N, C-alpha and C positions, 0 to 999 in steps of 0.2 A: 462179269462185272466185279465179283468178289476178288478175283485174281488181280485185276487192275488196282483196286483199292488197297489190297495187301501190298502189292509192289510199290505203290505210291507211299504208303506208310513206312515201309522199310527204307526207301530212298530218303524220306523226310528225316527219319531217325539217324540215318548215316550222316546226312548234312549237318544236323544239329550236334552230333557228337564230334565231328571234325571241326566245326566252327570254334568251339571252345579251345581246341588244341591250337588252331591257327592264331588265336589271340595270345598264346604263350602262357607260361606258368604265372601263378599269382605269387609274386615275391614278397617276402617279409620286408617291412619298411622300418626306418629309424634314422639314425644319424651317426656320423663319424667325426671325431675331433683329432686333428693333426696340429700340434702346437696350439696356437690360439684360434685356429680356423675350424669352424664346424660346418659340415655340409649335410644335406639330406641324402639318404641313401636307400637303395634296395639291396637285398642280400641274396646272392646266388649260392645256395648251400647244397642242394641235391644235384645229382648228375644231370637230370633233365633241365634244371634251372641254369646250370653252368653251360650246358650245350646251347641253350637258347640265348642267354645273356641279353645284350641290347639289340638283338636282331630286329629288323623291320621297323625301327624307329627312325623318323625323319628329322627329329630335333631332340636335343638334350638341354634341359635347363642349365643355366650358368653355374648354379651352386648345387649340383647334383652329381652323384656317383653311384656305381654299382660295385660292391665288394664281393669278390669271389672268395669263398672260405673253403679250403680243402682240408681233408682229414690229416694229410701228411705233408711234409716239406719235400719237394721234388722239383726237378726242372719242369717248367711250364712253357706252353706255346699257345698263343691266341691267334685267331684270324679274324677278318672283317667280313665274313660271308653274310650277305644280306644286311649289312650295317651301313647306313647311308649318311652317317655323320662322322667327321674326323674326330678321333679320340686320342687321348694320351692314356697310357697304362703305367702304373707303378707296380713293380714286383716287390713283394714285402716278405721278409723272413718271419720265422716263428716268434721272434722277439719283437715283432711289429715294427721293425726298422725298415725304411725304404731302401731297397738294394739298387734299383735302377728305375729310370723313367724313360719310356719310349713313345714317340709320336706314331700314330697309326693312321693310314689313309683310308677314307671311306670307300666302300665297294661302289663300283661304277654301274653294276647291273646285277640283278638277282639271278642272271643266267651264268655268271662267272663260275666256272667249274673248278678253277685253281686259284683261289684268293691267296694273296701274300700272307705269310705267317710271321709272327713276331715272338721269337723264343726268348726265354730268360737266359741270362748268362750265369746265373747262380740258382741254387735251390730256393724255392719260395713256397710259403704256406698260404699266402694271400695274394690277390691281385686287385687293384683298384682302377676301374675305368672311369674317366671323366671327359668332359668336353676338351678338345685339344687346346692347349695353352693354359688350362686352369692351374696346373701346378706352378708354372712360371709366374702367372698373374698374382698368385697368392704366396709367392716366395717360398714354396715348399720344394725341398730338394732331397737328393740322396743323403741318407743319414738321419733324416727327420723320422720321428716315431709317431705311430698312431697312439694317442693317449687314451681314447675312450671309444668304444663301440657300443651304441645304444640301439638295441633291436627291440621293436615293439611287438 
């Protein structure tokens, strides 16, 4: 009986420890201002946060984005693995100027072993993911600059 109880407790602890991982990292929150437009944001700063990104979300609010903040400026590449909402991504230089904007198609299945990648054509220090069409709707274009990053 003791062996059964011990096995049950080990299994329970394993389930509890993996459930918090499945929920994803706890991102810092705040806002980003581009021109006169301000959006609410989450910030992907650590490797774990950057690898998880917007995975497993089935909807993205209209005025929301995730800013990926890298330590260095380099060529970047994003994919849509387990991301079920169409997104747009802006690759942004260390001077906070938007270098390019690319539309990305949602993943069709969590079983997709080879999701399409979306590489930057220039070195970027930041990447901002938003709901697809948000940049156009807000008249934000290549060359515009992030004026303010407010992280709480």
